[in-house]
C-alpha positions as CSV (number, residue, x, y, z in Angstrom):
1,X,-175.9,111.1,-94.0
2,X,-174.8,110.2,-97.6
3,X,-172.1,107.7,-96.4
4,X,-174.1,105.8,-93.8
5,X,-175.6,102.2,-94.3
6,X,-179.1,101.9,-95.4
7,X,-181.8,101.7,-92.6
8,X,-182.4,97.8,-91.8
9,X,-179.5,96.3,-93.3
10,X,-178.3,93.1,-92.1
11,X,-174.9,92.5,-90.7
12,X,-172.5,90.6,-92.9
13,X,-170.0,88.6,-91.1
14,X,-171.0,90.1,-87.8
15,X,-170.3,93.6,-88.7
16,X,-171.4,96.7,-91.0
17,X,-171.3,95.8,-94.9
18,X,-169.4,98.9,-95.3
19,X,-166.5,97.8,-93.1
20,X,-165.7,95.2,-95.3
21,X,-163.7,97.4,-97.2
22,X,-160.7,99.0,-95.2
23,X,-161.0,102.2,-93.7
24,X,-158.1,104.0,-95.4
25,X,-159.6,102.7,-98.8
26,X,-163.3,103.6,-97.7
27,X,-162.2,107.2,-96.6
28,X,-160.5,107.8,-99.8
29,X,-163.7,106.7,-101.7
30,X,-165.8,109.0,-99.6
31,X,-163.4,111.9,-100.5
32,X,-163.3,111.2,-104.4
33,X,-165.1,113.3,-107.0
34,X,-166.8,110.1,-108.5
35,X,-168.3,109.1,-105.1
36,X,-169.9,112.9,-104.6
37,X,-171.1,113.3,-108.2
38,X,-172.2,110.1,-109.3
39,X,-172.7,107.8,-106.3
40,X,-175.3,109.9,-104.4
41,X,-178.6,108.6,-104.1
42,X,-178.1,105.7,-106.2
43,X,-180.5,102.8,-105.9
44,X,-180.2,99.4,-107.1
45,X,-182.1,100.2,-110.5
46,X,-180.2,103.3,-111.3
47,X,-176.8,101.8,-110.0
48,X,-177.1,99.5,-113.3
49,X,-176.6,102.6,-115.5
50,X,-173.5,103.4,-113.9
51,X,-172.2,99.8,-114.0
52,X,-172.7,99.7,-117.7
53,X,-170.5,102.9,-118.1
54,X,-167.7,101.3,-116.5
55,X,-164.5,100.6,-118.6
56,X,-162.4,98.5,-116.3
57,X,-162.2,97.0,-112.7
58,X,-159.7,97.4,-110.1
59,X,-158.7,98.9,-106.7
60,X,-156.6,101.7,-106.4
61,X,-154.4,103.6,-109.0
62,X,-152.0,106.4,-109.3
63,X,-151.8,108.5,-106.0
64,X,-153.9,106.0,-104.2
65,X,-157.1,107.1,-106.0
66,X,-159.9,104.7,-106.0
67,X,-161.6,103.4,-109.3
68,X,-165.0,103.8,-110.5
69,X,-165.5,100.1,-109.9
70,X,-164.4,100.5,-106.1
71,X,-166.8,103.2,-105.8
72,X,-169.9,101.4,-107.0
73,X,-168.9,98.4,-105.0
74,X,-168.9,100.4,-101.9
75,X,-172.3,101.7,-102.8
76,X,-173.8,98.2,-103.1
77,X,-172.5,97.4,-99.8
78,X,-174.2,100.5,-98.5
79,X,-177.8,100.0,-100.0
80,X,-177.5,96.0,-99.7
81,X,-179.8,94.9,-102.6
82,X,-181.8,91.7,-102.5
83,X,-180.3,88.5,-103.6
84,X,-182.7,88.3,-106.7
85,X,-181.4,91.5,-108.0
86,X,-177.7,90.5,-107.6
87,X,-178.7,87.3,-109.5
88,X,-180.3,89.7,-112.4
89,X,-177.0,91.4,-112.4
90,X,-175.1,88.3,-113.1
91,X,-177.5,87.0,-115.7
92,X,-176.9,90.4,-118.0
93,X,-174.0,88.5,-120.3
94,X,-173.9,91.5,-122.5
95,X,-172.6,93.8,-119.8
96,X,-169.5,92.1,-118.4
97,X,-168.3,94.9,-116.0
98,X,-171.8,94.9,-114.4
99,X,-171.4,91.1,-113.8
100,X,-167.9,91.5,-112.7
101,X,-169.3,94.1,-110.1
102,X,-172.0,91.6,-108.9
103,X,-169.4,88.7,-108.7
104,X,-167.2,90.8,-106.2
105,X,-170.3,91.6,-104.1
106,X,-171.5,88.1,-103.9
107,X,-168.0,86.7,-103.0
108,X,-167.7,89.2,-100.1
109,X,-171.4,89.0,-98.5
110,X,-172.6,85.5,-99.6
111,X,-172.1,82.2,-97.6
112,X,-169.6,79.8,-98.6
113,X,-171.5,77.2,-100.1
114,X,-173.7,79.9,-102.3
115,X,-170.3,81.5,-103.5
116,X,-169.3,78.2,-104.8
117,X,-172.6,77.4,-106.3
118,X,-172.9,80.9,-108.1
119,X,-169.3,81.6,-109.2
120,X,-168.2,78.3,-110.4
121,X,-170.4,78.6,-113.5
122,X,-168.8,82.0,-114.1
123,X,-165.7,80.2,-115.1
124,X,-167.0,79.5,-118.3
125,X,-166.7,83.1,-119.1
126,X,-163.4,83.7,-121.1
127,X,-164.3,87.4,-122.0
128,X,-161.4,90.1,-121.8
129,X,-161.6,92.8,-119.1
130,X,-159.3,95.5,-118.3
131,X,-157.8,95.9,-114.8
132,X,-156.4,98.9,-113.6
133,X,-153.8,99.1,-110.8
134,X,-151.1,101.5,-109.8
135,X,-149.0,100.6,-112.9
136,X,-151.8,101.3,-115.3
137,X,-154.1,99.0,-117.4
138,X,-153.5,95.4,-117.8
139,X,-155.6,92.7,-119.8
140,X,-157.2,89.8,-118.0
141,X,-160.1,87.4,-118.4
142,X,-163.4,86.9,-116.6
143,X,-162.7,83.4,-115.6
144,X,-159.2,84.5,-114.3
145,X,-160.7,87.2,-112.2
146,X,-163.4,84.5,-110.7
147,X,-160.7,82.0,-110.1
148,X,-158.7,84.7,-108.3
149,X,-161.9,85.3,-106.1
150,X,-162.2,81.8,-105.3
151,X,-158.5,81.3,-104.6
152,X,-156.8,84.5,-103.4
153,X,-156.9,86.6,-100.2
154,X,-156.9,90.1,-101.6
155,X,-158.4,91.1,-104.8
156,X,-158.6,94.7,-106.3
157,X,-157.0,96.1,-103.1
158,X,-159.6,94.4,-100.9
159,X,-159.0,91.7,-98.1
160,X,-161.7,89.1,-98.9
161,X,-163.6,87.2,-96.1
162,X,-162.3,84.0,-95.2
163,X,-163.6,81.2,-97.6
164,X,-164.3,77.6,-96.4
165,X,-162.3,75.1,-98.6
166,X,-164.5,73.3,-100.8
167,X,-163.5,69.9,-99.7
168,X,-164.6,71.0,-95.9
169,X,-168.2,71.6,-97.3
170,X,-168.4,68.6,-99.6
171,X,-167.5,66.6,-96.4
172,X,-170.3,68.3,-94.4
173,X,-172.7,67.8,-97.3
174,X,-173.3,71.3,-97.9
175,X,-172.4,71.2,-101.5
176,X,-172.1,68.6,-104.3
177,X,-168.8,67.8,-105.9
178,X,-167.6,70.0,-108.4
179,X,-168.4,69.5,-112.2
180,X,-165.2,69.9,-114.3
181,X,-165.7,70.5,-117.9
182,X,-162.0,69.2,-118.7
183,X,-163.1,65.8,-117.3
184,X,-166.4,65.7,-119.1
185,X,-164.4,66.3,-122.3
186,X,-161.8,64.1,-121.6
187,X,-164.3,61.5,-120.7
188,X,-166.0,62.1,-124.3
189,X,-162.5,61.9,-125.9
190,X,-161.8,58.5,-124.3
191,X,-165.4,57.1,-125.2
192,X,-164.7,58.1,-128.8
193,X,-161.3,57.0,-128.9
194,X,-162.5,53.7,-127.7
195,X,-165.1,53.3,-130.4
196,X,-162.5,54.1,-132.9
197,X,-160.2,51.3,-131.2
198,X,-163.1,48.9,-131.2
199,X,-163.5,49.6,-135.1
200,X,-160.1,49.6,-135.7
201,X,-159.7,46.2,-134.0
202,X,-162.8,44.9,-135.9
203,X,-161.2,45.8,-139.2
204,X,-158.0,44.5,-138.4
205,X,-159.6,40.9,-137.3
206,X,-161.7,41.0,-140.5
207,X,-158.2,41.7,-142.6
208,X,-156.6,39.0,-140.8
209,X,-159.2,36.5,-141.3
210,X,-159.6,37.3,-144.9
211,X,-155.7,37.0,-145.5
212,X,-155.6,33.6,-143.6
213,X,-158.1,32.4,-145.6
214,X,-156.5,33.6,-148.7
215,X,-153.1,31.9,-147.7
216,X,-155.3,28.6,-147.0
217,X,-156.4,28.6,-150.5
218,X,-152.9,29.2,-151.9
219,X,-151.4,26.4,-149.7
220,X,-154.2,24.2,-151.0
221,X,-153.6,25.0,-154.6
222,X,-149.8,24.0,-154.0
223,X,-150.3,20.8,-152.1
224,X,-150.0,17.4,-153.9
225,X,-152.8,15.5,-155.6
226,X,-153.9,12.0,-154.7
227,X,-152.0,8.8,-155.7
228,X,-152.1,8.4,-159.4
229,X,-152.2,11.8,-160.3
230,X,-149.3,14.0,-161.4
231,X,-148.0,16.6,-159.2
232,X,-147.8,20.1,-160.3
233,X,-146.6,23.1,-158.4
234,X,-148.0,26.2,-159.0
235,X,-145.9,28.2,-156.8
236,X,-143.7,31.0,-158.3
237,X,-140.4,29.9,-156.5
238,X,-138.4,27.7,-158.5
239,X,-134.9,26.6,-157.8
240,X,-132.1,27.7,-159.9
241,X,-130.9,24.4,-160.8
242,X,-134.4,23.9,-162.5
243,X,-134.2,27.0,-164.4
244,X,-130.8,26.7,-165.7
245,X,-130.0,23.5,-167.6
246,X,-127.3,21.3,-166.4
247,X,-124.1,21.4,-168.4
248,X,-123.0,18.1,-167.5
249,X,-125.1,15.5,-169.0
250,X,-124.8,11.8,-168.5
251,X,-125.9,9.6,-171.5
252,X,-126.7,5.9,-170.9
253,X,-124.9,3.2,-173.0
254,X,-128.2,1.8,-174.1
255,X,-129.1,5.4,-175.5
256,X,-125.8,5.7,-177.2
257,X,-126.2,2.0,-178.9
258,X,-129.8,2.9,-180.1
259,X,-128.3,6.1,-181.6
260,X,-125.4,4.1,-183.0
261,X,-122.7,6.2,-181.2
262,X,-120.9,3.3,-180.0
263,X,-120.7,1.1,-183.1
264,X,-119.6,4.1,-185.1
265,X,-116.9,5.7,-182.9
266,X,-114.3,3.1,-181.2
267,X,-113.8,3.8,-177.8
268,X,-110.4,5.5,-177.1
269,X,-109.7,3.9,-173.7
270,X,-109.1,0.1,-173.8
271,X,-109.4,-2.0,-170.8
272,X,-106.9,-4.9,-170.3
273,X,-107.9,-8.2,-168.3
274,X,-105.8,-9.4,-165.4
275,X,-104.8,-12.7,-167.3
276,X,-103.0,-10.5,-170.1
277,X,-101.3,-8.3,-167.3
278,X,-99.7,-11.6,-166.1
279,X,-98.7,-13.0,-169.4
280,X,-97.0,-9.6,-170.1
281,X,-95.2,-9.5,-166.7
């Protein structure tokens, strides 16, 4: 009588809820000391205390011994608690192994649309949990465990019921499109980046306009003045010829006469007229 399903339990996926666990594993659970000592006469309320005491999740370990987590899962399938109670299990954030127990039970018993609606928000839970298998203990995370429930066929040595693909449910209108946190974060970054690019483009345009106005002022300063005024260049660049004085200076004859140079110093080069050249010939 201790291993039978509670009276009035509904069939899940067309069969007895306990039949969702394989026969070999189910028989080993019935024979385990933990099932006989701690799972006898448990209710949905008293099962919480046992779930809080869990230290790990997993299927079988060692010589095909069932874990305490697997025994409590079978007990949930046997007593078949109401949906509101399971949701209360889910809201107990401080007890992560109680939450992990409720997650696996929901995945095995609820409809596909409800599974996606309830389990997808659990992907935000990044807490560490211990997983026990035949090789010992390994470390995993709650979001990875939930993702394996949504994508894999066998978890904790239990073959999960077939789950309808999410895109099929979306095409049938049974569930809305999935809200991705990564996409929202990327959109937020892109909007922030666009605001930055806009501000940077505005600052660049302002600097360009200021630079063009400054250059226009410098050009207007260096432009020649109207007719009658003297041209003065204020530009810094000057030709080398203007800086260095010319070594070859040509002096006009008038200047030499005015200074008295021509009169005092006779010219060494004498010019002969063509008539004299003919007479000498």
